[in-house]
C-alpha positions in Angstrom: -110.2 181.3 95.9 -113.8 182.3 96.6 -115.7 185.2 95.6 -119.0 186.4 96.6 -121.5 188.6 94.8 -123.2 190.4 97.8 -121.4 190.1 101.0 -123.0 189.9 104.4 -126.6 189.4 103.1 -127.4 186.4 105.3 -125.9 187.7 108.3 -127.1 191.2 107.9 -130.7 189.6 108.0 -130.0 188.1 111.3 -128.5 190.9 112.9 -128.7 194.3 111.4 -125.7 195.7 113.2 -123.4 193.1 111.9 -120.4 195.1 110.8 -122.3 198.4 111.0 -119.2 199.5 112.7 -116.7 199.2 109.7 -116.2 202.4 108.0 -115.2 202.8 104.3 -111.7 202.4 103.8 -109.9 205.7 102.6 -106.5 204.8 100.7 -104.2 208.0 100.8 -100.9 208.5 99.2 -99.4 211.5 101.4 -102.0 214.2 101.8 -103.9 213.1 98.6 -106.8 210.5 99.0 -106.5 207.8 96.6 -109.2 207.7 93.8 -110.5 211.3 94.7 -110.3 212.1 90.9 -112.7 209.6 89.8 -116.4 209.3 90.0 -118.3 206.8 92.1 -119.6 205.1 88.9 -116.1 205.0 87.6 -114.8 203.3 90.8 -117.6 200.6 90.5 -116.8 200.2 86.7 -113.1 199.9 87.7 -113.7 197.3 90.5 -115.9 195.4 88.2 -113.2 195.3 85.6 -110.8 194.3 88.2 -112.7 191.3 89.4 -113.4 190.2 85.6 -109.5 190.3 85.0 -108.8 188.5 88.3 -111.3 185.9 87.1 -109.6 185.6 83.8 -106.1 185.2 85.5 -107.3 182.5 88.0 -108.8 180.6 85.1 -105.0 180.0 84.0 -103.9 178.7 87.5 -104.9 175.3 88.9 -107.0 177.2 91.7 -110.6 176.1 92.3 -112.9 179.2 92.2 -116.5 179.2 93.8 -118.9 182.0 93.2 -122.2 181.7 95.1 -124.5 184.5 95.4 -125.3 185.7 98.9 -123.1 183.3 100.7 -120.1 184.6 102.7 -116.6 183.0 101.8 -116.1 181.8 105.3 -119.3 179.7 104.8 -118.2 178.3 101.5 -114.7 177.3 102.8 -115.9 175.7 106.0 -118.3 173.5 103.8 -115.4 172.7 101.5 -113.2 171.7 104.4 -115.7 169.8 106.2 -116.9 167.8 103.4 -113.2 166.7 102.6 -111.8 166.0 106.0 -109.2 163.5 104.6 -107.6 166.0 102.4 -105.0 168.6 103.3 -105.9 172.1 103.7 -103.8 175.3 104.2 -106.5 178.4 104.8 -104.5 181.5 103.8 -106.2 184.4 105.7 -105.9 187.0 108.3 -109.7 186.3 109.5 -109.2 184.4 112.8 -112.9 183.0 112.3 -111.1 180.2 110.2 -109.3 178.7 113.4 -112.4 176.8 114.2 -111.6 174.6 111.0 -108.0 173.8 112.2 -107.7 170.1 112.7 -105.3 167.2 112.0 -105.4 168.0 108.1 -106.2 171.7 108.2 -104.1 174.6 109.2 -104.3 178.5 109.0 -101.7 180.7 107.7 -101.5 184.6 108.3 -99.4 185.9 105.6 -99.3 189.5 107.5 -98.0 187.8 111.0 -96.6 184.9 109.1 -98.2 182.7 111.9 -99.1 179.2 111.1 -101.8 177.9 113.2 -101.8 174.1 113.8 -104.1 172.3 116.2 -101.3 172.1 118.9 -100.2 175.7 118.4 -103.7 177.0 118.7 -104.5 174.9 121.9 -101.0 176.1 123.4 -101.8 179.8 122.7 -105.5 179.9 123.4 -106.1 177.1 125.9 -109.1 175.5 124.0 -109.9 173.4 121.1 -110.0 175.0 117.7 -113.5 173.3 117.1 -114.7 175.1 120.0 -113.7 178.5 118.9 -117.2 179.5 117.7 -118.5 178.8 121.1 -116.0 181.0 122.9 -117.0 183.7 120.5 -120.5 183.4 121.5 -119.5 184.0 125.1 -117.0 186.9 124.1 -118.9 188.4 121.1 -116.9 189.8 118.2 -115.8 193.7 118.1 -114.7 193.5 114.6 -118.2 192.3 113.5 -120.2 194.6 115.9 -121.5 191.5 117.7 -121.7 191.9 121.5 -120.8 189.4 124.0 -121.1 188.7 127.7 -119.9 191.8 129.6 -116.8 191.4 131.5 -115.9 188.1 129.9 -112.4 187.2 128.4 -110.8 184.2 127.0 -109.5 183.2 130.4 -112.5 183.4 132.4 -114.6 181.7 129.4 -112.2 178.8 129.8 -112.4 178.8 133.8 -116.3 178.8 133.5 -116.4 176.1 130.7 -113.3 174.0 131.2 -114.8 171.4 128.8 -114.2 173.8 125.9 -110.4 173.0 126.5 -110.7 169.1 126.5 -113.8 168.1 124.7 -115.1 169.0 121.0 -118.7 170.5 121.4 -120.6 169.6 118.3 -123.8 171.9 118.2 -125.5 174.5 119.9 -127.6 172.0 121.8 -124.5 170.5 123.4 -123.2 174.1 124.2 -126.8 174.9 125.8 -126.2 171.9 128.1 -122.7 172.7 128.9 -123.6 176.2 129.8 -126.4 174.8 132.1 -124.2 172.5 133.9 -120.5 174.1 134.0 -121.4 177.7 134.2 -123.8 177.2 137.0 -121.4 174.8 138.9 -118.4 177.1 138.3 -120.1 180.1 138.8 -121.3 179.0 142.3 -118.0 177.5 143.1 -116.5 180.9 142.4 -118.6 182.8 144.7 -117.8 180.5 147.8 
């Protein structure tokens, strides 16, 4: 379990629109909004108390708990998985961004859909390697985080224009830049003939 003190700080500094499309979640029970009867300060105090209590409970269980200020949980989990690649990891989350971490020893489990994503099931469903997920997101953008992509591109079009993403691991942005220069221009030219 991973907690962060101030979420989105670094990402917000890079792109001010990051997650700006997300409104406040309002819980309702019937026609009554939950927590309407308490003040904002009481809500904050209550939340702090819940986190403190959760912290105490987690100390009893055999979980590793990391708390890093100004770092998103995604980044901490990615670092942990990458620093211990021979260990087995199960990432329990609905967040599809973790799919880029799927490998021979790492799977993702979505507890809501009850979907277990292994390397093979991911490739079968999406048609590209999990490690290249971030590069597909560069092309497609991410509506849930309010990050724009290339207009008119979907997963299938991206794979057609960049077939290497389906078969080879792209290691960094420099490799991706070279891939864009070669494959995009070659495949876009072929497509227009």
